N, C-alpha and C positions, 0 to 999 in steps of 0.2 A: 504494500500500500504506500503510495506516494502522496504527500500532502502539499497541495498547491493553495497558497493563501493570496487573496486579492482584497483590494479596498478601492472601489470605484469612485467613492465620494470623499476622498481624503482631505481635500482642501477647497478653498474658495478663490483660487487665483484666476484672474482674467488677463490674458495676454494683452500687452500694451496696445496693439493695433485694434483691439476690440473694446477698449475701455470707454470709448465715446458712446457706446450703446448702453452703458450702465451709469446713467446720470444720477440715479438714486443709489449711492454707494452703501447706504445702510442695509440694503437687502442682502448684501454680500456677507454680512455678519450674522445672518439668521440661518435657521435650519433649511431654508429653501435653497441655499447656495451650496451647502455641504453637510456632511454628517458629523456633528460635534462629537469629539472624543474617539471617533473611529480610527483615525491614524495612530493615535497613542496606543489603542488596544492592538491594532495591527502590528505595530513595532514590538510590542511586548510578546506577541505570539510568534513573531517572525523566526526566532531560533528553532522552533519546532518544525518548520516547514522545509520541504525540499526545494521549492521555488516560491518566490513571492513577487507580487506586482501591485503597484498602487498609482493613482493619479491624483494630483492636487489641482487639476484644472476644474473649475466650478461646473457643476451640472447645469448651471444657468447659461453656460456657453453651449454645451452639448451634453446630452444625457448618455453616459457610457453604459448605463444599465437598461437601455431600451434598444429594441431592434431598429434597423435602418429605416424601416417604413412606419414606425410608430408616430402617432400624432404629437406626442410630447418629446420627440427626439430633440427638438429645439424649443427653448423657452419663449415666453412672451417677449423677451429682449432680443432674441435672434431669429425668431420664426419668419420675420418679414425681410430678412436679408436676401440678397440675390442668390440665384442658384450657384453662381461662381463663388461667392463668399461662403456659402454653405458647404460646397464641395471642398473648398480649401480647408475649412474647419474639420471636416471628416478626414481628409487626407493627412492633416497635421496632428490632430488630437484623438480622434475616434478610432480609426482603423489601426494605427500602429499599436495602441494599447491592447485592443481586443485581439489582434493578430498574435502579439507576443504571448498572451495567456493561452490562446487556442493552440499555438504551435508547441508550447511547453507541454500541454496536456497530451497532444498527439504523440509527441516524442516518447513520453512515458508509456503510453498505451501500446505503441508499436514495439516497444521493448518488452512487452508482456506484463506490464504493471497495471494494477487498478489505481485509479486516481480519486482521492478525496479532495474536492475543491470546496474550501470554506471562504465565502465572500462576506467580509465584515462590514456591517452597517450599524447605524443608530437611528432612533426615531424620536420625534418630539413627543413629550408626555401628553400634550393636548393638541388636538387638531380640529379646527372649526367649532370650537367650544365643547368638543367631546373629549372626556378624559379617557385615555387608553389604559385599560386595566391589565397591565403586563409589565414584567421586568425584562425578561429575555424572550424573544420570539425565534423559533426555529422553523425556517421556511424550506419546504421540500415538495417533491411530487409524490403524492400519496399512492399513485399507481405503480411506483417503482419500489419494490420490496427492500432492496439494500438501503435506500435513502430513508425509508420509513423506519427500518430497524435501527439504523445508526442514530436517528433523532430520538427514538425511544430510549436507547441506551444513554445518549448524551444527556437527556433530561434527567434520567435516574442518577447519573453521576453528579450533575449540577446540584440536585436536591440533596445528595449525600453530603456534599461540601457545605451547602447552605440551605437547610430545609425551609427557610422562610421565603425563598424566592418564588415568584409567580412566573413559571415557565410555560409558554403556550406554543402549540403547533400551528403553523400557517396563520400567524397573527403578528403584527397588524396588517399583513398582506398575505396573499396566497402565493405559495411557492411555485405554482404552475402558471402564474400570470406572466405577462411579457417581462423578460429580464435576461441578463447575461447567462445565468445558469440554464434557463429554459432553452435558449439558443444552443448552448453547448450540449445539452442532452440530445438534441437532434443530430448533432455532429458525431456524438459518441454514444450510441444506443446501449452499449455495454461497457463495463470496466470504468465507468464514470459515475461518481456521486457528487451532485451539485447541491450544496447546502448554504443558505444565507442565514447568518447569525445577526439578529436585530437586537440591539441593546437600548434600553430606555435612556434617553439623554438626562434623566434625573440623576444618573450616576456620573455625569460628566461635569467637571468644574474647570473653568478656564481652558476648555478644549482638552482636558485630561480626564481619562476614566479613573474612577476610584481604584485604589490598590486592591481592595477586596474583590471588586468586579473582575479585574484582570487576572488575579490569582485563581478565582473560581473557574473561569473559562479555560485558562491554561491547563489546569489540572484535569479538567473534564474532557477536553477534545481528543486527547490521545490516551487511550486506555492503559 
């Protein structure tokens, strides 16, 4: 089993030539621009992985966790750009990142390995006035037995280390909804497990995850 670790929403960077489209700079400091605390957690887990990849380009420029034809691939700030500008963004920021991850997984599988891909994310505690009742979310495709079993075991280990945690499956999003892992499952029907770990941003302070959160996940992801 090879562990590939990714973090698609690690930062809120906007390349200089696109800054003019973001007149409201304050939005770049919010959860809309990136996953608070996710990069810190990713870096903590990185020593456990065989390969790791992250992007600090804001998802408000282009959403790395959406398929190429998804309506929300480009945000309200970039969706009205010309096709030439959009193609340049894809060529420079979207395709290189996703290709590196996909090629790494392919290489492992072609060598006879099974790949566990953990995509690290965080979510805002409250969205549109609704409180999200969850500490950690484990997103997977319930029709794929290895993913289902891994998440079941992962939840058990997390609760063993911290029984007070509220760990939920396919919450606050569905693991089979459009996303990078969903795309990769189609490329690798076997020998690939794609799991998104969603951590409540209430555990993040100044863009750093709490030590207890990082330790709990680190101990639990590798049996």
